[in-house]
Each structure stands twice: as C-alpha cells, then as structure tokens.
C-alpha positions as protocol buffer text, in pm:
chain_id: "A"
residue {
  index: 1
  type: UNK
  ca { x: 5790 y: 3270 z: 715 }
}
residue {
  index: 2
  type: UNK
  ca { x: 6155 y: 3201 z: 891 }
}
residue {
  index: 3
  type: UNK
  ca { x: 6009 y: 3276 z: 1238 }
}
residue {
  index: 4
  type: UNK
  ca { x: 5733 y: 3085 z: 1171 }
}
residue {
  index: 5
  type: UNK
  ca { x: 5938 y: 2770 z: 1094 }
}
residue {
  index: 6
  type: UNK
  ca { x: 6169 y: 2832 z: 1425 }
}
residue {
  index: 7
  type: UNK
  ca { x: 5854 y: 2834 z: 1618 }
}
residue {
  index: 8
  type: UNK
  ca { x: 5732 y: 2505 z: 1432 }
}
residue {
  index: 9
  type: UNK
  ca { x: 6052 y: 2356 z: 1502 }
}
residue {
  index: 10
  type: UNK
  ca { x: 6075 y: 2436 z: 1864 }
}
residue {
  index: 11
  type: UNK
  ca { x: 5732 y: 2356 z: 1909 }
}
residue {
  index: 12
  type: UNK
  ca { x: 5795 y: 2006 z: 1776 }
}
residue {
  index: 13
  type: UNK
  ca { x: 6144 y: 1957 z: 1953 }
}
residue {
  index: 14
  type: UNK
  ca { x: 5995 y: 2068 z: 2318 }
}
residue {
  index: 15
  type: UNK
  ca { x: 5684 y: 1799 z: 2251 }
}
residue {
  index: 16
  type: UNK
  ca { x: 5960 y: 1534 z: 2170 }
}
residue {
  index: 17
  type: UNK
  ca { x: 6175 y: 1626 z: 2489 }
}
residue {
  index: 18
  type: UNK
  ca { x: 5845 y: 1620 z: 2709 }
}
residue {
  index: 19
  type: UNK
  ca { x: 5775 y: 1277 z: 2548 }
}
residue {
  index: 20
  type: UNK
  ca { x: 6108 y: 1151 z: 2614 }
}
residue {
  index: 21
  type: UNK
  ca { x: 6103 y: 1297 z: 2953 }
}
residue {
  index: 22
  type: UNK
  ca { x: 5774 y: 1082 z: 3037 }
}
residue {
  index: 23
  type: UNK
  ca { x: 5935 y: 796 z: 2898 }
}
residue {
  index: 24
  type: UNK
  ca { x: 6199 y: 776 z: 3112 }
}
residue {
  index: 25
  type: UNK
  ca { x: 6057 y: 924 z: 3452 }
}
residue {
  index: 26
  type: UNK
  ca { x: 5736 y: 728 z: 3416 }
}
residue {
  index: 27
  type: UNK
  ca { x: 5691 y: 429 z: 3148 }
}
residue {
  index: 28
  type: UNK
  ca { x: 6079 y: 238 z: 3166 }
}
residue {
  index: 29
  type: UNK
  ca { x: 6073 y: 248 z: 3554 }
}
residue {
  index: 30
  type: UNK
  ca { x: 5737 y: 136 z: 3557 }
}
residue {
  index: 31
  type: UNK
  ca { x: 5770 y: -155 z: 3351 }
}
residue {
  index: 32
  type: UNK
  ca { x: 6078 y: -255 z: 3517 }
}
residue {
  index: 33
  type: UNK
  ca { x: 5915 y: -249 z: 3837 }
}
residue {
  index: 34
  type: UNK
  ca { x: 5646 y: -466 z: 3716 }
}
residue {
  index: 35
  type: UNK
  ca { x: 5870 y: -705 z: 3546 }
}
residue {
  index: 36
  type: UNK
  ca { x: 6088 y: -736 z: 3882 }
}
residue {
  index: 37
  type: UNK
  ca { x: 5744 y: -796 z: 4050 }
}
residue {
  index: 38
  type: UNK
  ca { x: 5642 y: -1063 z: 3825 }
}
residue {
  index: 39
  type: UNK
  ca { x: 5952 y: -1260 z: 3850 }
}
residue {
  index: 40
  type: UNK
  ca { x: 6076 y: -1237 z: 4190 }
}
residue {
  index: 41
  type: UNK
  ca { x: 5754 y: -1054 z: 4377 }
}
residue {
  index: 42
  type: UNK
  ca { x: 5521 y: -1242 z: 4629 }
}
residue {
  index: 43
  type: UNK
  ca { x: 5209 y: -1404 z: 4501 }
}
residue {
  index: 44
  type: UNK
  ca { x: 5025 y: -1153 z: 4729 }
}
residue {
  index: 45
  type: UNK
  ca { x: 5166 y: -872 z: 4541 }
}
residue {
  index: 46
  type: UNK
  ca { x: 5162 y: -1035 z: 4208 }
}
residue {
  index: 47
  type: UNK
  ca { x: 4746 y: -1083 z: 4240 }
}
residue {
  index: 48
  type: UNK
  ca { x: 4733 y: -682 z: 4380 }
}
residue {
  index: 49
  type: UNK
  ca { x: 4910 y: -582 z: 4071 }
}
residue {
  index: 50
  type: UNK
  ca { x: 4687 y: -794 z: 3829 }
}
residue {
  index: 51
  type: UNK
  ca { x: 5001 y: -977 z: 3668 }
}
residue {
  index: 52
  type: UNK
  ca { x: 4842 y: -1328 z: 3793 }
}
residue {
  index: 53
  type: UNK
  ca { x: 4506 y: -1505 z: 3677 }
}
residue {
  index: 54
  type: UNK
  ca { x: 4327 y: -1622 z: 3964 }
}
residue {
  index: 55
  type: UNK
  ca { x: 4168 y: -1976 z: 3959 }
}
C-alpha cells in the first residue's frame, strides 16, 4: 500500500507540474499578448484576432 501511495502521489504531482508548465508557457504569455494587442495594436490586427466587433 505504501508503494501505491508513492505512485499516486507522483502521478498527481507530475500532472500538476505539467499543468503549471502549460499555464506559464502558453496561457499567461498568450493572454499578455492579447492584452497588449487590444491596448496598443492597430485596428486591422484587432479585427484579425477577433477583439473588435465589426459594425
């Protein structure tokens, strides 16, 4: 049972590590880029990214 506990602990631990790696390499930089594009980007780039509703 101790071995099973170690296995489950490391499976959950590595899943959490992969989630953090994904968040800080894909989600956070992507949201920062979208924020900067929305704030400072040209109109054509905002429309291309779907950030501006066309009238």
